[in-house]
N, C-alpha and C positions, 0 to 999 in steps of 0.2 A: 461319827465313828463309834463302832461298837466298843463296849467296855472290855478291857483285858483283865481276865481273872487268872490268878496264879496261886499256887500253894507250894511252898518249899517243903518237900517231903523228907529231904535229908540234907543237912548242912555237912559238906565233906571237908572243905578247907578254905582258909583265907590265904590267898596267894601273895597279896601285897596290900599296903595301905598308903593312900595319898596324903599329902600335907593337909588337905581339907578334912581328913578323917574318913573318907570313903574307902571301902574295902573291895578289892577284886577277889571274887569268891568263886569256888567250884561247888555247885549244889545240884541236887536232883530236884527238878521242878515240874509240876503238873501244870500245863498251860490250858486254860479253858476246859478243865475236867478230863483232859486226855491223859494217856499213860505218861509217867514222868520221864524226862530226858535230862541228860547232863547239860549243865548250863554254866558258862563262864561270863561274868559281867561285873561291872562296878555297882556297888550298893551304898547308899547313904546310911548313916547310923540308924539302927532300928528298922532297916529295910523300907523306909517310907518313900524313897525314890530310887530309881534304877537308871543306869546308863545303858548304852547299846551293848549287845553281847552276842555270843554265838551259842547255839543249842546243838547238841550232838546226840545221836543214838548211841547205844552201847557199842555197836559195831564200829561206828565212826570214831568213838573214843579209843577203842582198841587199835584201830588203824593208826591213829595219831600217836598213841603210845609206841607202837612198833617203829614208826618213822623216827620219833625222837630218840629211841634207844639206839637205832642205827647211827644217828648223827652224833650221839654222845660219846 
């Protein structure tokens, strides 16, 4: 399996914290040297491990925002 490379280019927010100390975060992340995308996932302290997450383009994030504002 190929090595996954990532760089957190902008930390935006911590959305929650688990009892184990992991944080669910919203970040801008460049995956394998590509343009950064918005990313929501769980991170261990110091970002040494990550859980499964979802990656969104700016357009997808704006669509999600619109849907949530309508529901709210």
